[in-house]
C-alpha positions in Angstrom: 0.0 0.0 0.0 1.4 3.4 -1.0 0.9 6.5 1.1 1.6 10.0 -0.2 1.6 13.3 1.6 0.6 16.5 -0.2 1.1 20.1 0.7 -1.7 22.4 -0.6 -0.8 26.0 -1.3 -2.5 28.4 1.2 -3.5 30.7 -1.6 -5.5 27.8 -3.1 -7.2 27.2 0.2 -8.2 30.9 0.3 -9.5 30.7 -3.2 -11.7 27.7 -2.3 -13.0 29.5 0.8 -13.9 32.7 -1.2 -15.4 30.7 -4.1 -17.7 28.7 -1.8 -18.7 31.7 0.2 -19.6 33.6 -3.0 -21.9 30.8 -4.3 -23.2 29.3 -1.0 -23.1 32.2 1.3 -20.8 30.3 3.7 -17.9 27.9 3.5 -17.0 24.6 5.0 -13.4 24.9 3.9 -11.5 24.8 7.3 -9.0 27.3 8.5 -5.5 25.8 7.9 -3.3 28.8 8.6 -2.9 29.7 12.3 -0.3 32.4 11.7 2.4 30.2 13.1 5.0 27.9 11.8 2.6 24.9 11.9 -0.5 24.8 9.7 -3.3 22.4 10.3 -2.6 18.8 9.3 -5.3 16.8 7.5 -5.5 13.1 7.0 -7.8 11.6 4.4 -8.2 9.9 1.0 -7.9 11.2 -2.5 -10.7 9.9 -4.7 -10.6 10.1 -8.5 -14.0 10.6 -10.1 -14.3 11.3 -13.8 -10.6 12.1 -14.0 -10.8 14.7 -11.2 -9.0 14.2 -7.9 -11.0 15.0 -4.7 -9.5 15.1 -1.2 -11.8 13.6 1.4 -10.6 14.4 4.9 -11.2 12.0 7.8 -13.0 13.8 10.6 -15.2 13.1 13.6 -18.9 14.0 13.6 -19.6 16.2 16.6 -22.8 17.6 15.4 -25.1 17.0 12.4 -24.8 19.6 9.6 -26.9 20.0 6.4 -24.0 19.2 4.1 -22.5 16.2 5.9 -22.1 13.0 4.0 -22.1 10.0 6.3 -20.2 7.0 5.2 -21.3 3.8 7.0 -19.2 0.7 6.6 -21.3 -2.4 7.4 -19.7 -4.9 9.7 -19.1 -8.1 7.8 -19.8 -10.1 11.0 -23.2 -8.5 11.5 -25.7 -9.3 8.8 -28.2 -6.6 10.0 
């Protein structure tokens, strides 16, 4: 299994935040720059759909939000 790490340009993160805010009125793109040496670290998967790569961060669900997508992995040992 290969694992790769990627660094995303902070200007691109700002672009995504501004674009989403313009069209949705809010953004779910997280703050990654804390004005320190260390920016926020994300862990997740890169999915390729129709030749476009999408980053899907792994996160915990602390509250239900309208745009959440819940992925449920059924336990192979439990048929229900």
